[in-house]
C-alpha positions as CSV (number, residue, x, y, z in Angstrom):
1,M,0.0,0.0,0.0
2,N,1.3,3.3,-1.0
3,D,-1.4,5.4,0.7
4,K,-3.2,5.2,4.0
5,P,-6.4,3.1,3.4
6,D,-9.8,4.7,4.0
7,L,-11.1,1.6,5.8
8,A,-9.6,-0.9,8.2
9,V,-7.3,-3.5,6.7
10,T,-7.9,-7.1,8.0
11,A,-6.4,-10.5,7.3
12,D,-7.2,-14.1,8.1
13,V,-4.0,-15.8,9.2
14,Q,-3.6,-19.5,9.7
15,G,-0.3,-19.4,11.6
16,D,2.7,-21.6,11.0
17,A,2.5,-25.0,9.3
18,P,5.5,-27.2,10.2
19,A,5.5,-30.1,7.8
20,G,2.6,-28.4,5.9
21,V,0.0,-28.9,8.7
22,F,-1.8,-26.1,10.4
23,A,-3.0,-26.4,14.0
24,E,-6.7,-25.6,13.6
25,T,-8.6,-27.2,16.5
26,V,-8.4,-26.1,20.1
27,G,-6.5,-29.2,21.2
28,D,-4.0,-29.0,18.3
29,I,-3.5,-25.3,18.9
30,I,-2.8,-25.9,22.6
31,D,-0.5,-28.8,21.8
32,R,1.4,-26.7,19.3
33,A,1.6,-23.7,21.6
34,M,2.9,-25.8,24.6
35,T,5.4,-27.6,22.4
36,D,6.7,-24.3,20.9
37,Y,6.9,-22.9,24.4
38,G,9.2,-25.7,25.3
39,V,7.0,-28.1,27.2
40,D,8.2,-31.7,26.7
41,D,5.9,-34.0,24.7
42,A,5.9,-36.4,27.7
43,E,4.3,-33.7,29.8
44,I,1.4,-33.1,27.4
45,S,-1.5,-35.5,27.8
46,S,-2.4,-36.8,24.3
47,A,-5.6,-38.1,25.8
48,D,-6.6,-34.6,26.9
49,I,-5.7,-33.1,23.5
50,A,-7.7,-35.8,21.8
51,A,-10.7,-35.1,24.1
52,L,-10.5,-31.4,23.3
53,N,-10.4,-32.2,19.6
54,S,-13.4,-34.6,20.0
55,A,-15.4,-32.0,21.9
56,A,-14.6,-29.2,19.5
57,P,-13.7,-30.7,16.1
58,Y,-14.1,-27.4,14.3
59,P,-11.5,-24.7,13.4
60,A,-10.6,-22.3,16.2
61,G,-8.1,-19.6,16.8
62,I,-6.8,-17.0,19.3
63,F,-5.7,-13.5,18.8
64,I,-2.9,-12.4,21.2
65,D,-2.0,-8.7,21.3
66,D,-0.5,-8.5,24.8
67,D,2.1,-10.1,27.0
68,S,-0.2,-12.6,28.5
69,K,1.2,-15.8,30.0
70,M,1.0,-19.1,28.2
71,R,-1.1,-20.5,31.0
72,D,-3.7,-17.8,30.4
73,Q,-3.8,-18.4,26.7
74,V,-4.1,-22.2,27.1
75,S,-6.9,-21.7,29.7
76,Y,-8.7,-19.3,27.4
77,L,-8.7,-21.8,24.6
78,A,-9.6,-24.8,26.8
79,N,-12.5,-22.9,28.4
80,S,-13.9,-22.1,24.9
81,V,-14.8,-25.8,24.5
């Protein structure tokens, strides 16, 4: 854009896609976020992730525009199910 737009500019962003796969469900987003944060896979309950994905099998997302803690972001996502 060379000029300031008259209306708001928006975008739909899917995030990162390691190995070509986007994390779209609540469980997968939580799993990806915790793994990216450095939580060891052995500490993440695959049964809980599967239960979240089963309860909410539809695409989800989260917009983070502050310095909130990972715990708060995970709680927000999990409580949305």
